[in-house]
RODO-2510 file (C-alpha; in nm, 4 decimals, decimal comma):
residues 239
     n   res          X          Y          Z
     1     m    -9,9652    19,2801     5,7062
     2     i    -9,6722    19,3609     5,8956
     3     e    -9,6991    19,4403     6,2606
     4     l    -9,4446    19,5237     6,5041
     5     v    -9,4732    19,5016     6,8673
     6     e    -9,2160    19,6837     7,1226
     7     l    -8,9627    19,5752     6,8533
     8     s    -8,5755    19,6693     6,9535
     9     k    -8,2303    19,6039     6,8540
    10     t    -7,9203    19,6458     7,0763
    11     y    -7,5599    19,5523     7,0043
    12     q    -7,3940    19,5091     7,3265
    13     t    -7,4112    19,8323     7,4634
    14     t    -7,5282    20,0232     7,1686
    15     q    -7,9058    20,0788     7,0773
    16     a    -7,9606    20,0564     6,7304
    17     l    -8,3195    20,0474     6,7751
    18     a    -8,5302    20,1912     7,0639
    19     p    -8,8508    19,9940     7,0904
    20     v    -9,1181    20,0768     6,8260
    21     n    -9,4667    19,9484     6,7586
    22     l    -9,5826    19,9715     6,3859
    23     t    -9,8420    19,8318     6,1694
    24     i    -9,8249    19,8291     5,7522
    25     s   -10,1059    19,7179     5,5827
    26     d   -10,0918    19,4861     5,2820
    27     h   -10,0105    19,6887     4,9426
    28     e    -9,9181    20,0140     5,1024
    29     i    -9,6063    20,1897     4,9754
    30     v    -9,4286    20,3115     5,3197
    31     g    -9,1200    20,5352     5,3620
    32     i    -8,8837    20,4949     5,6318
    33     v    -8,6768    20,7919     5,6748
    34     g    -8,3935    20,9388     5,9363
    35     k    -8,0295    21,0518     5,9120
    36     s    -7,7352    20,7960     5,9011
    37     g    -7,7398    20,5899     6,2302
    38     s    -8,1147    20,6682     6,2983
    39     g    -8,2201    20,3022     6,2994
    40     k    -8,4114    20,2751     5,9711
    41     s    -8,1856    20,0259     5,8171
    42     t    -8,1687    19,7977     6,1066
    43     l    -8,5387    19,8117     6,0904
    44     l    -8,5286    19,6624     5,7730
    45     r    -8,2937    19,3800     5,8638
    46     l    -8,5250    19,3051     6,1637
    47     i    -8,8009    19,2830     5,9281
    48     n    -8,6030    19,0754     5,6777
    49     g    -8,4655    18,8142     5,9198
    50     v    -8,1057    18,9263     5,8728
    51     e    -8,0706    19,0320     6,2264
    52     s    -8,2738    18,8994     6,5634
    53     p    -8,4391    19,1508     6,7825
    54     t    -8,3205    19,2151     7,1181
    55     t    -8,7023    19,2671     7,2345
    56     g    -9,0472    19,2599     7,1025
    57     r    -9,2438    19,0513     6,8175
    58     i    -9,2651    19,0662     6,4416
    59     y    -9,6181    18,9397     6,2975
    60     l    -9,6255    18,8516     5,9321
    61     d    -9,9634    18,7997     5,8046
    62     g   -10,0442    18,7242     6,1560
    63     q    -9,7650    18,4722     6,2454
    64     h    -9,5235    18,5282     6,4761
    65     v    -9,2164    18,5223     6,3002
    66     q    -8,9973    18,4366     6,5973
    67     a    -9,2061    18,1554     6,6918
    68     l    -9,1974    17,9762     6,3355
    69     s    -8,9899    17,6870     6,2380
    70     k    -8,7026    17,6621     6,0058
    71     e    -8,9204    17,5506     5,7266
    72     e    -9,1756    17,8036     5,8001
    73     l    -8,9574    18,1101     5,8375
    74     r    -8,8038    17,9745     5,5001
    75     q    -9,1213    18,0032     5,3418
    76     q    -9,1961    18,3471     5,4955
    77     k    -8,8608    18,4918     5,3621
    78     a    -8,9515    18,3472     5,0057
    79     q    -9,2243    18,6170     5,0270
    80     m    -8,9705    18,9015     5,0722
    81     g    -8,7930    19,0474     4,7725
    82     v    -8,4772    19,2961     4,8784
    83     i    -8,3358    19,5770     4,6909
    84     f    -8,0083    19,7159     4,7987
    85     q    -7,8109    20,0119     4,7534
    86     q    -7,5027    19,8603     4,5726
    87     f    -7,7168    19,6199     4,3718
    88     d    -7,5082    19,3081     4,5000
    89     l    -7,5097    19,1611     4,1501
    90     l    -7,2541    18,8819     4,0787
    91     n    -7,0053    18,9982     3,8093
    92     n    -6,9525    18,6560     3,6931
    93     l    -7,3031    18,6021     3,5931
    94     t    -7,4933    18,7458     3,2671
    95     v    -7,8165    18,9638     3,3411
    96     t    -8,0403    18,6884     3,2962
    97     e    -7,8538    18,4950     3,5324
    98     n    -7,8359    18,7395     3,8095
    99     v    -8,2079    18,7702     3,7770
   100     a    -8,2706    18,3633     3,7859
   101     l    -8,0388    18,3159     4,0682
   102     p    -8,2917    18,3179     4,3667
   103     l    -8,4509    18,0601     4,1818
   104     k    -8,1564    17,8583     4,0800
   105     l    -8,0910    17,8758     4,4742
   106     q    -8,4254    17,6928     4,5198
   107     r    -8,3571    17,4501     4,2716
   108     q    -8,6246    17,6127     4,0215
   109     k    -8,6529    17,7345     3,6847
   110     n    -8,8798    17,9735     3,4951
   111     p    -8,7070    18,1297     3,2137
   112     e    -9,0355    18,2601     3,0991
   113     l    -9,0952    18,4430     3,4153
   114     v    -8,7212    18,5758     3,4039
   115     a    -8,7729    18,6951     3,0512
   116     e    -9,1124    18,8717     3,1116
   117     l    -8,9400    19,0462     3,4163
   118     l    -8,6455    19,1674     3,2059
   119     a    -8,8882    19,3148     2,9453
   120     f    -9,0583    19,4987     3,2108
   121     v    -8,7584    19,6516     3,3385
   122     g    -8,6608    19,7266     2,9868
   123     l    -8,3591    19,5125     2,9827
   124     t    -8,4368    19,2455     2,7197
   125     q    -8,1326    19,3993     2,4998
   126     k    -7,9199    19,3686     2,7867
   127     a    -8,0006    18,9859     2,8745
   128     k    -7,6484    18,8472     2,7883
   129     m    -7,4514    19,1148     2,8960
   130     y    -7,2504    19,1168     3,2330
   131     p    -7,2842    19,3645     3,5367
   132     a    -6,9589    19,5430     3,4522
   133     s    -7,0786    19,6518     3,1103
   134     l    -7,4158    19,8420     3,2651
   135     s    -7,4553    20,1637     3,4268
   136     g    -7,5710    20,2054     3,7820
   137     g    -7,9476    20,2475     3,6660
   138     e    -7,9355    19,9640     3,4630
   139     k    -7,7757    19,7465     3,7513
   140     q    -8,0691    19,8756     3,9806
   141     r    -8,2978    19,7547     3,7155
   142     v    -8,1555    19,4215     3,7325
   143     a    -8,1970    19,4058     4,0791
   144     i    -8,5401    19,4987     4,0900
   145     a    -8,6201    19,2097     3,8301
   146     r    -8,4091    18,9719     4,0446
   147     a    -8,6091    19,0683     4,3746
   148     l    -8,9249    19,0343     4,1889
   149     v    -8,8388    18,6732     4,0395
   150     r    -8,9980    18,4864     4,3118
   151     q    -9,3304    18,6882     4,3110
   152     p    -9,2874    18,8387     4,6614
   153     k    -9,5620    18,9993     4,9001
   154     y    -9,3360    19,2439     5,0475
   155     l    -9,0305    19,4434     4,8707
   156     l    -8,7818    19,5946     5,0822
   157     c    -8,5586    19,8746     4,9316
   158     d    -8,2718    19,9730     5,1411
   159     e    -8,1437    20,2970     4,9913
   160     a    -8,2395    20,1688     4,6533
   161     t    -8,1402    20,4919     4,4777
   162     s    -7,8698    20,6455     4,6979
   163     a    -7,5999    20,5250     4,4576
   164     l    -7,7826    20,6711     4,1705
   165     d    -7,7766    21,0604     3,9938
   166     e    -8,1030    21,2369     3,9852
   167     a    -8,2017    21,1032     3,6575
   168     n    -8,1558    20,7675     3,7144
   169     t    -8,3160    20,8024     4,0615
   170     n    -8,6351    20,9444     3,8955
   171     e    -8,6376    20,6355     3,6508
   172     i    -8,6196    20,3905     3,9569
   173     i    -8,9117    20,5655     4,1355
   174     t    -9,1014    20,5526     3,8286
   175     l    -9,0179    20,1968     3,7941
   176     l    -9,1319    20,0819     4,1513
   177     k    -9,4720    20,2690     4,0952
   178     k    -9,5022    20,0493     3,7896
   179     v    -9,4069    19,7255     3,9917
   180     h    -9,6890    19,8399     4,2727
   181     q    -9,9513    19,8774     3,9896
   182     r    -9,8894    19,5463     3,8149
   183     f    -9,7539    19,3366     4,1054
   184     s    -9,9311    19,5015     4,4196
   185     p    -9,6636    19,4212     4,6741
   186     t    -9,6254    19,6011     5,0242
   187     i    -9,2959    19,8309     4,9473
   188     l    -9,0809    19,9531     5,2330
   189     f    -8,8635    20,2015     5,1196
   190     v    -8,5879    20,3132     5,3354
   191     s    -8,4078    20,6270     5,2462
   192     h    -8,2540    20,9430     5,3760
   193     e    -8,3497    21,1378     5,0554
   194     l    -8,6849    21,3073     5,1596
   195     e    -8,7655    21,4180     4,8050
   196     t    -8,7392    21,0829     4,6502
   197     v    -8,9497    20,9224     4,9464
   198     k    -9,2160    21,2168     4,9034
   199     q    -9,2666    21,0987     4,5244
   200     l    -9,3039    20,7451     4,5975
   201     c    -9,4567    20,6727     4,9604
   202     t    -9,7983    20,7286     5,0965
   203     r    -9,6838    20,7046     5,4578
   204     v    -9,3478    20,7875     5,6141
   205     f    -9,1977    20,6947     5,9382
   206     v    -8,9615    20,9179     6,0597
   207     f    -8,6356    20,7917     6,2799
   208     e    -8,3795    20,9940     6,4377
   209     n    -8,1066    20,8509     6,6800
   210     s    -8,2576    20,4966     6,7009
   211     q    -8,5939    20,6515     6,8039
   212     y    -8,9355    20,6200     6,6100
   213     l    -9,0564    21,0095     6,5984
   214     g    -9,3878    20,9656     6,4469
   215     e    -9,5851    20,9051     6,1108
   216     i    -9,6401    21,1349     5,8482
   217     h    -9,9203    21,0972     5,5841
   218     n    -9,7765    21,2167     5,2201
   219     r    -9,9401    21,5325     5,0576
   220     v    -9,8747    21,7463     4,7863
   221     e    -9,7699    22,0807     4,8946
   222     i    -9,4590    22,1508     5,0744
   223     a    -9,4526    22,3939     5,3482
   224     e    -9,2099    22,6455     5,4258
   225     q    -8,9357    22,5122     5,6824
   226     n    -8,8305    22,7470     5,9870
   227     e    -8,6275    22,6269     6,2938
   228     l    -8,7669    22,3017     6,3479
   229     n    -8,6591    21,9693     6,4868
   230     y    -8,6227    21,6634     6,2963
   231     f    -8,9460    21,5291     6,2875
   232     e    -9,0943    21,8963     6,2110
   233     t    -8,8335    21,9328     5,9290
   234     v    -8,9430    21,6168     5,7604
   235     k    -9,3077    21,6400     5,8243
   236     a    -9,3157    22,0303     5,6762
   237     r    -9,1649    21,8304     5,3502
   238     f    -9,4670    21,6426     5,2980
   239     l    -9,7554    21,8663     5,4279
***
């Protein structure tokens, strides 16, 4: 479980995230949506430990993250897999080597798991190739396999489909659903693409101008849109 208590982030005089209180249960698929500069990616970086909060507390599985020792924090971060918009693959490593990299950095090896994950994402035939020869969708599949290689409890997706065309976006969403079915991670999916979020997520947190506006439970039907504020516009897409 992830619990955020009065969590905020300010850079000098700029408030990137106003104080927010959120709880995310184990195995949920949660969308975090908002326009550029809304605070959604800042929230993800705080949860992942890339940034430190200005105020507030983060609890992971009941543990106060800011109170953990360096070793305890390292163990917590090992439970998080991250998928980025621009894939962040190393061009001088093969597909297999990119997937195995998080293990190598921990002086670990598990070639069987790496091969299993490559088969899971449909890239067994590309195992010895380099990123430069892959399509955008294939690169993101490699990134997903890499994020899963340490068998994380939490999967953080930061605009994971924003660099892809519609066909590849749909394939990645289908793959993330399969990831959830097979491995049952808690998935946090940050995006400004409302239709993509609607396909994947069961709950949606809406942000605008660094403020948390509210929560939406995803439903099948899409309502007609009128002149609405941003929260109501997003809500209308899910109800």
